[in-house]
C-alpha positions, 0 to 999 in steps of 0.5 A: 894767391890770396884766397878770392871772392866776387865783389865790386871795384871800387876806386877810392883816392889813390896816392901818386906813385913816383917815377922811381916805382917802375913796374916789373913784370913776372918772368912768367907773366902770361900774355892774356888772362881769363878773369875767374870767378872770385878774382881780386885785382890783387890776385891778378896784379900778382900774376903779372907784377913783381910788386902788386902793390903797384897795381894802379899803374899796371891797370892805368885808373885815373882817380878823377874817375868816378866810374871806372870800367869794371872787369868781370869773370870771363873777361880776357885781359890782354898785357900789352903796352900803352903809347909810352911803351909802358907795360898795361892790362886792358879788357879784350873787346867782345868782337877782337878776335885776337886773343893773344899779344906779343910778348914785351920783349918782343914788342920792342922789335916791332916799329908801331907798338900796340897802344891802348887806353883805359876809358871809363864807362859804365857796363850795362849788363847785369852781371849779379854784382859780381865785378872784380874788386881789389881785396875784400873784408870777407877775403881776410876776416878769418885770419883778423882778431877782434881785439882792440888798442887804447891809450892810458887816457882812453882806458881810465874813461871806460866803464868796467866790471865791478862783480858778478852774481856768483861772486867769483871769476866765470868762463861760460855764457849766461851768468851776469856781471855788474858794471860801474856805469849807466848803460842803455838797455838791451844793447850789446857790449864787447868786453876787454881785459887790459892787455899788454902795455906797448911801447915805441922801440925808438922812443921808448914811449908808452903808446897804450894797451893791446886789449883782448876781446874776452866776451860780450854781453847784453844790458838787461837792467840800466843802472843809477850811478847817482845813487850808486847801483851798478848796471846789469849785463848778461854774458851771451858769450865768453871767450876766456875768464872775465875778471873784476876791472875788465872794461866795457865798450859798446859792440862794434865801436872801433871794430867796423872795418870796410867792405873793400880794401884799397890796397896801395904803397904806403907813403914813402916816409913811413919808417916803423917797427913791428911791436907785437904779434896777435899770437904773441909768438916769437916769429910769425908768417903769412896771415898773422896780425902784428901791431906797428908803431905808426898810425894817423900821426905818421900818415898811415891809413887803411889798405897801405901796403908796407915792406918788411925789412930786417937789418943784417947782423952787425960785422966789426972790423977787427984785427983778426978780421971781420967778426960779428958785432955779437961775438966780438971782444968787449974791447972792440964793441966799446970803440967801434965807430964808423970806420970799424963798423960796416954798413951792412944792408937791410934785407926784405922779408915780405909785405903786410897791409893795414886794416885798422888804424890808430893815432900812434899804432896800427893793426896789419895782416901779414900778406907774405914773408919769405922767413918769419917775421920778428919783433922789432923787424922794420916796416917802410914803404915797399 
C-alpha cells in the first residue's frame, strides 16, 4: 500500500467508465474492512480490486453529487452486490448488527441478492476533518522532484543570470547573483539550468527542455534595464553549482500541485512513451518520477493513471526456425515483412500517475512495477 494519511474525500469530475472496464476482485478480498486512520480510497480499493484505478465503479460515486457520503476511520465497509449484481462497497450502519457479508461466489446461489444504494448525505458529526481521501499530495511529496519543463520559446523569454559578486561559480548559500531583467523587490525566485532537450520518439520532434532546480534566491535590489543595470538576487539555497546563463523564474510558478489527486483511468486513446527519468537511470522502479511524451494536447490530465507496457522482443521466421530479430542474419532482417514477423504481444509492467501536465509532455510517478521500467516503454490507458 502507498503511505497513508488522513484527508478529506474530494469528488471532482470523473470520466465515464466503459462497459469493457469490468471489475475484477482480488482472490483474497475480505468480506469487510474497517477503515484505519490515514487510509486513502486508493489504498482501500487496492485491497479489493485487481484494477484500483476503477475505484469509482466499486464506490458507486455519482459525479453529479456535490456532497457525497464521507467515510471515516472506524467505519466498517461491507463488500456486497448492488441491484445489478455488481460488487460494491457500502458503509455499514451503526445499528447494523451483521458486520459480515456472504462472499460473492456464494451470493450467486441466493435468490434474493442483498441490494445497497450509495446515498449521498452530509455527515453531521465533527471528526476533525479526518474523512478519507483518494491520494493526498503529502503522501507522494517525498518522491517528487521540483524540476520543470520549458519549450525553447519559453526559455528564450525568461530572465537569466549574467554573473555573481564573486566572479566565479558558487555552490553555497548567501552569495549574490545578477539578473538581466527588472525583478520584484523581496520576491523569491527559483533558479534552473537548461537541462536536457527531450524529443518525441514517435515524431522525433523537439518537445523542449527538462530543467533542473539548482537553487532559490530573493531579490534584494531591483534593476533598471532601461539603463542596462541588472537586478540583484541573494542566493538562499544552492542545490548545485549555479552558472551564468541559468534561468530565473518566480518561485512556485508552474510548481503548484493540488492538495489531493483524484486518480482515474486515463483516456483510452492514450498511446505514448516514457522519454526520461528524473534519476537519469537506465532502469527505474516504484515511486520514481518520469517524463511522458503526452500532455494536454493529448487529453492527459492531473491524476490520470496509465499502464506501463513493453513489447516483447521481435521474432522472425527463418529457414532454421524462429530467431530473435536482433540475432537474425542481416538478410532476414532486410527482407522481413508481415509474413515473416511474429506479432509479439505487449506485456504490462505496472502503472503510473500523472502529477504535472504541460502542453506536449507530462510528469508522472510510478505507482507499481513488476520489473524495472525503461526509457521508451509504452504508456496506455490502464
